[in-house]
C-alpha positions as CSV (number, residue, x, y, z in Angstrom):
1,X,-34.3,72.6,6.7
2,X,-31.8,70.5,5.2
3,X,-28.6,69.2,7.0
4,X,-25.6,68.0,4.8
5,X,-23.2,66.0,7.0
6,X,-19.8,65.2,5.4
7,X,-16.6,63.7,6.3
8,X,-13.8,65.6,4.7
9,X,-10.8,63.6,3.0
10,X,-7.3,65.0,3.2
11,X,-7.5,67.8,5.7
12,X,-7.0,67.6,9.4
13,X,-11.0,68.4,10.1
14,X,-13.0,65.3,10.8
15,X,-16.7,66.2,10.4
16,X,-18.6,69.0,9.1
17,X,-22.4,69.9,9.2
18,X,-24.1,72.5,6.9
19,X,-27.7,73.7,7.5
20,X,-29.5,75.1,4.6
21,X,-33.1,76.7,4.1
22,X,-33.5,76.1,0.7
23,X,-30.2,77.1,-1.1
24,X,-29.2,79.6,1.7
25,X,-26.8,78.5,4.3
26,X,-27.9,78.7,8.0
27,X,-25.1,77.3,10.0
28,X,-21.7,75.6,9.6
29,X,-20.2,73.3,12.2
30,X,-17.0,72.0,12.0
31,X,-15.0,69.2,14.2
32,X,-11.3,69.2,14.2
33,X,-9.3,71.3,11.9
34,X,-7.9,74.9,12.7
35,X,-10.2,76.3,15.1
36,X,-10.2,80.0,14.8
37,X,-10.0,79.9,10.9
38,X,-12.9,77.5,10.5
39,X,-14.9,79.4,13.0
40,X,-14.2,82.7,10.7
41,X,-15.1,80.8,7.4
42,X,-18.2,79.3,8.8
43,X,-19.4,82.7,9.9
44,X,-18.7,84.0,6.8
45,X,-20.7,81.3,4.9
46,X,-23.8,82.0,6.6
47,X,-26.4,83.8,4.4
48,X,-24.6,82.9,1.2
49,X,-26.2,80.7,-1.3
50,X,-24.8,77.0,-1.8
51,X,-23.6,78.3,-5.4
52,X,-22.1,81.2,-4.0
53,X,-20.0,79.3,-1.4
54,X,-18.8,76.6,-3.7
55,X,-17.6,79.1,-6.2
56,X,-15.6,81.1,-3.6
57,X,-14.0,77.9,-1.5
58,X,-13.7,75.2,-4.4
59,X,-10.0,74.9,-5.3
60,X,-8.4,76.2,-2.3
61,X,-5.4,74.6,-1.2
62,X,-3.5,74.1,2.2
63,X,0.1,74.4,1.7
64,X,1.0,71.4,-0.7
65,X,-2.1,69.6,-0.1
66,X,-4.4,69.2,-3.2
67,X,-7.4,70.4,-1.1
68,X,-8.0,72.3,2.2
69,X,-11.1,72.6,4.5
70,X,-12.6,75.5,2.8
71,X,-12.4,73.2,-0.5
72,X,-13.9,70.4,1.5
73,X,-16.8,72.5,2.6
74,X,-17.1,73.1,-1.1
75,X,-17.3,69.3,-1.7
76,X,-19.8,68.8,1.0
77,X,-22.0,71.5,-0.6
78,X,-21.9,69.9,-3.9
79,X,-22.5,66.2,-2.5
80,X,-26.4,67.0,-2.2
């Protein structure tokens, strides 16, 4: 089991942890941000491969911001 810890930039959330078994996401925890939305995104990511989650989440923006919590989750997955 590998755990990625990440401090997102440019978004409301403050901390992200992603547990992977091989390349498959087992759990996602986010501190801060929009609780309901991030719980939903986190639940949907479980069972997804790292590559699939990156493909689906990378580039999503939050309003006028150049990034979003989903985009930052993709960046966390790309960081390792």
